[in-house]
MIZADREN-229193 format. One record per residue (C-alpha): residue number from 1; residue in three letters; chain; x negated, y negated, z. Coordinates in nm, 3 decimals, decimal comma. Example, Ala and Ser with C-alpha at 12.3 -4.5 7.8 and 13.67 -1.06 7.14 Angstrom:
BEGIN
REC   i  aa ch      xx      yy      zz
REC   1 ALA  A  -1,230   0,450   0,780
REC   2 SER  A  -1,367   0,106   0,714
***
This chain:
BEGIN
REC   i  aa ch      xx      yy      zz
REC   1 MET  A   0,000   0,000   0,000
REC   2 PHE  A  -0,124  -0,349  -0,086
REC   3 TRP  A  -0,120  -0,495   0,262
REC   4 LYS  A  -0,340  -0,215   0,400
REC   5 LYS  A  -0,601  -0,255   0,130
REC   6 GLU  A  -0,631  -0,632   0,123
REC   7 LYS  A  -1,013  -0,639   0,129
REC   8 LEU  A  -1,041  -0,366  -0,132
REC   9 ILE  A  -0,812  -0,553  -0,370
REC  10 GLU  A  -1,004  -0,878  -0,318
REC  11 ALA  A  -1,325  -0,701  -0,401
REC  12 LYS  A  -1,210  -0,531  -0,716
REC  13 LEU  A  -1,004  -0,806  -0,880
REC  14 PRO  A  -1,191  -1,112  -1,015
REC  15 ARG  A  -1,087  -1,450  -0,889
REC  16 GLY  A  -1,012  -1,582  -1,241
REC  17 ASN  A  -0,777  -1,298  -1,328
REC  18 LEU  A  -0,412  -1,415  -1,302
REC  19 VAL  A  -0,286  -1,061  -1,257
REC  20 GLY  A  -0,537  -1,015  -0,981
REC  21 TRP  A  -0,429  -1,329  -0,803
REC  22 PHE  A  -0,068  -1,216  -0,834
REC  23 PHE  A  -0,133  -0,886  -0,662
REC  24 LEU  A  -0,359  -1,059  -0,412
REC  25 PHE  A  -0,072  -1,293  -0,327
REC  26 LEU  A   0,157  -0,999  -0,268
REC  27 GLY  A  -0,105  -0,805  -0,077
REC  28 ARG  A  -0,143  -1,071   0,190
REC  29 GLU  A   0,213  -1,022   0,308
REC  30 LYS  A   0,355  -0,717   0,474
REC  31 LYS  A   0,691  -0,799   0,313
REC  32 ALA  A   0,562  -0,760  -0,040
REC  33 MET  A   0,856  -0,553  -0,162
REC  34 LYS  A   1,097  -0,813  -0,035
REC  35 ARG  A   0,907  -1,081  -0,227
REC  36 ILE  A   0,917  -0,870  -0,543
REC  37 LEU  A   1,292  -0,828  -0,508
REC  38 THR  A   1,343  -1,202  -0,453
REC  39 LEU  A   1,129  -1,284  -0,754
REC  40 PHE  A   1,328  -1,038  -0,968
REC  41 VAL  A   1,659  -1,200  -0,868
REC  42 VAL  A   1,531  -1,550  -0,949
REC  43 LEU  A   1,403  -1,441  -1,290
REC  44 THR  A   1,734  -1,268  -1,366
REC  45 VAL  A   1,932  -1,584  -1,284
REC  46 LEU  A   1,703  -1,801  -1,496
REC  47 LEU  A   1,732  -1,559  -1,788
REC  48 GLY  A   2,110  -1,571  -1,761
REC  49 PHE  A   2,114  -1,952  -1,782
REC  50 TRP  A   1,881  -1,942  -2,083
REC  51 GLN  A   2,102  -1,696  -2,272
REC  52 SER  A   2,409  -1,900  -2,185
REC  53 SER  A   2,256  -2,218  -2,328
REC  54 LEU  A   2,167  -2,039  -2,651
REC  55 GLY  A   2,520  -1,911  -2,693
REC  56 ALA  A   2,693  -2,245  -2,625
REC  57 GLY  A   2,925  -2,335  -2,909
REC  58 LYS  A   2,906  -1,988  -3,062
REC  59 LYS  A   3,137  -1,810  -2,824
REC  60 ALA  A   3,458  -1,903  -2,649
REC  61 LYS  A   3,667  -1,717  -2,401
REC  62 ASN  A   4,015  -1,610  -2,497
REC  63 VAL  A   4,245  -1,886  -2,389
REC  64 GLU  A   4,589  -1,728  -2,379
REC  65 GLY  A   4,622  -1,370  -2,268
REC  66 GLY  A   4,289  -1,245  -2,406
REC  67 GLN  A   4,049  -1,012  -2,228
REC  68 THR  A   3,728  -1,021  -2,431
REC  69 GLU  A   3,503  -1,275  -2,600
REC  70 LYS  A   3,489  -1,320  -2,977
REC  71 GLU  A   3,225  -1,503  -3,177
REC  72 LEU  A   3,340  -1,826  -3,340
REC  73 LEU  A   3,119  -1,790  -3,645
REC  74 ALA  A   3,320  -1,601  -3,906
REC  75 TYR  A   3,657  -1,435  -3,935
REC  76 PRO  A   3,659  -1,135  -4,170
REC  77 GLU  A   3,972  -1,110  -4,380
REC  78 GLY  A   4,259  -0,963  -4,183
REC  79 THR  A   4,107  -1,039  -3,842
REC  80 VAL  A   4,348  -1,325  -3,760
REC  81 LEU  A   4,720  -1,242  -3,767
REC  82 ASP  A   4,873  -1,580  -3,684
REC  83 VAL  A   4,790  -1,931  -3,566
REC  84 TYR  A   4,966  -2,187  -3,349
REC  85 ILE  A   4,905  -2,505  -3,151
REC  86 SER  A   4,826  -2,441  -2,786
REC  87 SER  A   5,125  -2,512  -2,562
REC  88 ASP  A   4,888  -2,632  -2,290
REC  89 ASN  A   4,669  -2,854  -2,506
REC  90 PRO  A   4,781  -2,989  -2,849
REC  91 LYS  A   4,416  -3,061  -2,931
REC  92 ILE  A   4,354  -2,688  -2,986
REC  93 ILE  A   4,466  -2,438  -3,252
REC  94 ILE  A   4,489  -2,081  -3,125
REC  95 GLY  A   4,445  -1,765  -3,332
REC  96 LYS  A   4,614  -1,433  -3,257
REC  97 LEU  A   4,381  -1,145  -3,347
REC  98 THR  A   4,449  -0,791  -3,467
REC  99 ASP  A   4,330  -0,644  -3,136
REC 100 GLY  A   4,600  -0,833  -2,946
REC 101 THR  A   4,373  -1,101  -2,803
REC 102 THR  A   4,384  -1,475  -2,869
REC 103 ILE  A   4,102  -1,718  -2,933
REC 104 GLN  A   4,034  -2,086  -2,991
REC 105 ILE  A   4,008  -2,137  -3,369
REC 106 LEU  A   3,980  -2,515  -3,412
REC 107 THR  A   3,969  -2,821  -3,188
REC 108 ILE  A   4,061  -3,178  -3,272
REC 109 HIS  A   3,702  -3,287  -3,203
REC 110 GLN  A   3,573  -3,076  -3,494
REC 111 LEU  A   3,769  -3,289  -3,743
REC 112 PRO  A   3,605  -3,568  -3,947
REC 113 GLN  A   3,640  -3,924  -3,820
REC 114 LYS  A   3,640  -4,103  -4,157
REC 115 SER  A   3,834  -4,044  -4,479
REC 116 MET  A   3,635  -3,900  -4,769
REC 117 LYS  A   3,920  -3,963  -5,015
REC 118 THR  A   4,110  -4,275  -5,119
REC 119 PRO  A   4,117  -4,490  -4,914
REC 120 VAL  A   3,754  -4,397  -4,845
REC 121 GLY  A   3,621  -4,491  -4,504
REC 122 TYR  A   3,956  -4,523  -4,330
REC 123 GLY  A   3,960  -4,387  -3,976
REC 124 LEU  A   4,136  -4,052  -3,947
REC 125 SER  A   4,352  -3,973  -3,646
REC 126 ARG  A   4,210  -3,710  -3,411
REC 127 ASP  A   4,435  -3,732  -3,104
REC 128 TYR  A   4,644  -3,413  -3,139
REC 129 PHE  A   4,769  -3,153  -3,386
REC 130 LYS  A   5,130  -3,207  -3,493
REC 131 TYR  A   5,186  -2,908  -3,723
REC 132 VAL  A   4,993  -2,595  -3,821
REC 133 THR  A   5,070  -2,311  -4,062
REC 134 PHE  A   4,885  -2,002  -4,188
REC 135 SER  A   4,849  -1,925  -4,559
REC 136 PRO  A   5,026  -1,607  -4,677
REC 137 ASP  A   4,691  -1,454  -4,775
REC 138 LYS  A   4,562  -1,522  -4,419
REC 139 LYS  A   4,256  -1,711  -4,544
REC 140 LYS  A   4,331  -2,078  -4,466
REC 141 ILE  A   4,504  -2,288  -4,204
REC 142 ALA  A   4,689  -2,607  -4,297
REC 143 PHE  A   4,731  -2,863  -4,019
REC 144 SER  A   4,843  -3,220  -3,959
REC 145 SER  A   4,648  -3,445  -3,723
REC 146 PHE  A   4,816  -3,742  -3,554
REC 147 GLY  A   4,695  -4,031  -3,343
REC 148 LYS  A   4,627  -4,403  -3,327
REC 149 THR  A   4,478  -4,447  -3,676
REC 150 TRP  A   4,571  -4,276  -4,008
REC 151 ASN  A   4,761  -3,950  -3,970
REC 152 TRP  A   4,654  -3,685  -4,218
REC 153 VAL  A   4,678  -3,325  -4,339
REC 154 GLY  A   4,381  -3,092  -4,376
REC 155 LEU  A   4,275  -2,734  -4,448
REC 156 PHE  A   4,051  -2,506  -4,243
REC 157 ASP  A   3,889  -2,209  -4,421
REC 158 LEU  A   3,850  -1,910  -4,190
REC 159 ASN  A   3,572  -1,751  -4,395
REC 160 THR  A   3,349  -2,057  -4,426
REC 161 SER  A   3,471  -2,268  -4,129
REC 162 SER  A   3,490  -2,565  -4,370
REC 163 ILE  A   3,743  -2,845  -4,327
REC 164 THR  A   3,902  -3,014  -4,632
REC 165 GLN  A   4,093  -3,341  -4,621
REC 166 VAL  A   4,420  -3,306  -4,814
REC 167 GLU  A   4,633  -3,619  -4,773
REC 168 ILE  A   4,659  -3,929  -4,556
REC 169 ILE  A   5,024  -3,880  -4,463
REC 170 ASP  A   5,243  -3,818  -4,159
REC 171 GLY  A   5,265  -3,443  -4,213
REC 172 GLU  A   5,587  -3,355  -4,028
REC 173 LYS  A   5,616  -3,020  -4,208
REC 174 ILE  A   5,375  -2,817  -4,425
REC 175 ILE  A   5,495  -2,520  -4,631
REC 176 TRP  A   5,277  -2,279  -4,830
REC 177 SER  A   5,386  -2,132  -5,161
REC 178 SER  A   5,402  -1,751  -5,155
REC 179 ASN  A   5,088  -1,725  -5,371
REC 180 SER  A   4,888  -1,944  -5,126
REC 181 ARG  A   4,801  -2,180  -5,412
REC 182 TYR  A   5,016  -2,481  -5,320
REC 183 LEU  A   5,115  -2,682  -5,015
REC 184 ALA  A   5,438  -2,877  -4,993
REC 185 ILE  A   5,392  -3,159  -4,740
REC 186 GLU  A   5,698  -3,333  -4,603
REC 187 GLY  A   5,615  -3,661  -4,435
REC 188 LYS  A   5,716  -4,023  -4,386
REC 189 SER  A   5,614  -4,298  -4,623
REC 190 ALA  A   5,498  -4,640  -4,501
REC 191 ALA  A   5,860  -4,759  -4,528
REC 192 GLY  A   5,976  -4,478  -4,298
REC 193 PHE  A   6,147  -4,254  -4,555
REC 194 TYR  A   6,067  -3,887  -4,607
REC 195 THR  A   5,887  -3,781  -4,923
REC 196 ILE  A   5,743  -3,448  -5,043
REC 197 ASN  A   5,391  -3,421  -5,185
REC 198 VAL  A   5,265  -3,102  -5,348
REC 199 TYR  A   4,894  -3,024  -5,324
REC 200 GLU  A   4,698  -2,758  -5,514
REC 201 THR  A   4,439  -2,594  -5,289
REC 202 GLU  A   4,213  -2,469  -5,570
REC 203 THR  A   4,163  -2,809  -5,738
REC 204 GLU  A   4,208  -3,006  -5,414
REC 205 LYS  A   4,444  -3,246  -5,592
REC 206 ARG  A   4,799  -3,373  -5,552
REC 207 VAL  A   5,004  -3,232  -5,841
REC 208 LEU  A   5,350  -3,370  -5,765
REC 209 GLU  A   5,510  -3,646  -5,562
REC 210 ILE  A   5,882  -3,621  -5,491
REC 211 TRP  A   6,041  -3,953  -5,395
REC 212 ASP  A   6,294  -4,203  -5,529
REC 213 ARG  A   6,058  -4,331  -5,802
REC 214 LEU  A   6,058  -3,984  -5,958
REC 215 PHE  A   6,431  -4,009  -6,017
REC 216 LYS  A   6,402  -4,360  -6,159
REC 217 GLN  A   6,129  -4,247  -6,399
REC 218 LYS  A   6,363  -3,978  -6,529
REC 219 GLY  A   6,654  -4,221  -6,560
REC 220 MET  A   6,856  -4,026  -6,307
REC 221 ALA  A   7,075  -4,198  -6,052
REC 222 LEU  A   7,095  -4,051  -5,706
REC 223 GLN  A   7,382  -4,173  -5,496
REC 224 GLN  A   7,506  -4,505  -5,365
REC 225 THR  A   7,222  -4,653  -5,161
REC 226 ARG  A   7,406  -4,939  -4,995
REC 227 TYR  A   7,537  -4,887  -4,644
REC 228 THR  A   7,903  -4,984  -4,616
REC 229 GLY  A   7,976  -4,865  -4,261
REC 230 ASP  A   8,014  -5,067  -3,946
REC 231 ILE  A   7,715  -5,233  -3,784
REC 232 LYS  A   7,720  -5,263  -3,405
REC 233 ASP  A   7,683  -5,599  -3,237
REC 234 GLY  A   7,323  -5,694  -3,176
REC 235 TRP  A   7,194  -5,474  -3,459
REC 236 GLU  A   7,084  -5,578  -3,806
REC 237 LEU  A   7,066  -5,372  -4,124
REC 238 GLY  A   6,711  -5,318  -4,244
REC 239 ASP  A   6,561  -5,106  -4,521
REC 240 GLU  A   6,771  -4,853  -4,708
REC 241 GLY  A   6,641  -4,564  -4,908
REC 242 ILE  A   6,645  -4,192  -4,979
REC 243 ASP  A   6,505  -3,910  -4,768
REC 244 MET  A   6,361  -3,609  -4,953
REC 245 ARG  A   6,376  -3,304  -4,724
REC 246 PHE  A   6,213  -2,975  -4,819
REC 247 ILE  A   6,432  -2,663  -4,832
REC 248 LYS  A   6,227  -2,379  -4,984
REC 249 TRP  A   5,993  -2,254  -5,254
REC 250 SER  A   6,124  -2,034  -5,532
REC 251 GLU  A   6,010  -1,672  -5,515
REC 252 ASP  A   5,770  -1,722  -5,808
REC 253 SER  A   5,623  -2,040  -5,649
REC 254 GLU  A   5,715  -2,243  -5,959
REC 255 GLU  A   6,003  -2,450  -5,818
REC 256 ILE  A   6,074  -2,647  -5,504
REC 257 TYR  A   6,426  -2,686  -5,368
REC 258 PHE  A   6,493  -3,002  -5,169
REC 259 GLU  A   6,772  -3,218  -5,035
REC 260 THR  A   6,833  -3,591  -5,078
REC 261 VAL  A   7,033  -3,809  -4,843
REC 262 ASN  A   7,084  -4,184  -4,801
REC 263 VAL  A   6,920  -4,341  -4,497
REC 264 ALA  A   6,970  -4,686  -4,348
REC 265 HIS  A   6,747  -4,843  -4,085
REC 266 PHE  A   6,896  -5,063  -3,814
REC 267 PHE  A   6,700  -5,274  -3,571
REC 268 THR  A   6,709  -5,511  -3,276
REC 269 ASP  A   6,422  -5,705  -3,123
REC 270 THR  A   6,305  -5,393  -2,940
REC 271 GLU  A   6,451  -5,088  -3,118
REC 272 VAL  A   6,475  -4,923  -3,459
REC 273 LYS  A   6,725  -4,654  -3,550
REC 274 ARG  A   6,800  -4,460  -3,868
REC 275 LYS  A   7,131  -4,329  -3,991
REC 276 GLU  A   7,204  -4,081  -4,269
REC 277 TYR  A   7,513  -4,153  -4,475
REC 278 GLY  A   7,685  -4,058  -4,798
REC 279 PRO  A   7,688  -3,717  -4,966
REC 280 LYS  A   7,385  -3,490  -4,958
REC 281 LYS  A   7,258  -3,337  -5,281
REC 282 ILE  A   7,042  -3,033  -5,350
REC 283 TRP  A   6,780  -3,036  -5,625
REC 284 ALA  A   6,518  -2,812  -5,782
REC 285 ILE  A   6,205  -2,932  -5,959
REC 286 ASN  A   5,965  -2,726  -6,166
REC 287 LEU  A   5,604  -2,766  -6,060
REC 288 TYR  A   5,463  -2,723  -6,411
REC 289 THR  A   5,719  -2,900  -6,630
REC 290 THR  A   5,860  -3,143  -6,365
REC 291 VAL  A   6,208  -3,062  -6,502
REC 292 LEU  A   6,452  -3,181  -6,237
REC 293 ARG  A   6,799  -3,030  -6,198
REC 294 GLU  A   7,079  -3,069  -5,950
REC 295 ILE  A   7,207  -2,757  -5,776
REC 296 PRO  A   7,590  -2,744  -5,770
REC 297 SER  A   7,748  -2,768  -5,427
REC 298 GLY  A   7,802  -2,423  -5,277
REC 299 ALA  A   7,541  -2,255  -5,497
REC 300 LYS  A   7,274  -2,043  -5,325
***
């Protein structure tokens, strides 16, 4: 044992030898084994902290009902079954995995701060996610981000972890076509009326804009757009226009069905309200020919 052979160790091990000094240090104490154990524990703790720092940002614990950790580097096709905005924190998009666990897929802080499309340089909102939807082929996530600056819609690719800016728009609803090629984005215009923009994911371009100007360009009248009802005392009639509300994609992803309805805005010094009035109409528009047709009332 080292402590019984202190002089022998000192004689055999040169003073400049670090290993020798180490054993000499241990040999001068009768509690050498205790010191070795303490040193082992300290080294183990330090190694744990080092590994943790290397893995920061690469792993995240399951946040809702999960039991294991998953790497946040790549998602092989078919790994993620569904996505949704966290009920506890709207700054996080959660993914439900095939093994039954859940994981953090995307956070609001990963989004770009400035617009890369027209208008270039505008600040993009990054306060919370308003809407999220998974593509039918399970490869991309479409989301809308809201906040104090310009609200917008983007895409997140699960295979590459890349984020693509789609539109600067209040994306209240985002609907994929069945072939995962197009997005129909229902959102409010600057005047406060709902429009529908169609975006092609492959070319990253807007291919169709459904709003009142589309009808005017085609020489088609919608319905009476003047409000003739009663106006309550203290309220004034403001802007009037047409809301375009998405209904569904056709099965072949070539047509969009939508509804139009008259909307009037009323306001006081402190409040603004909107009222739908007049008959609603159902329409279908072809994505490739832009042929617009009215669907008879009662038709499916």
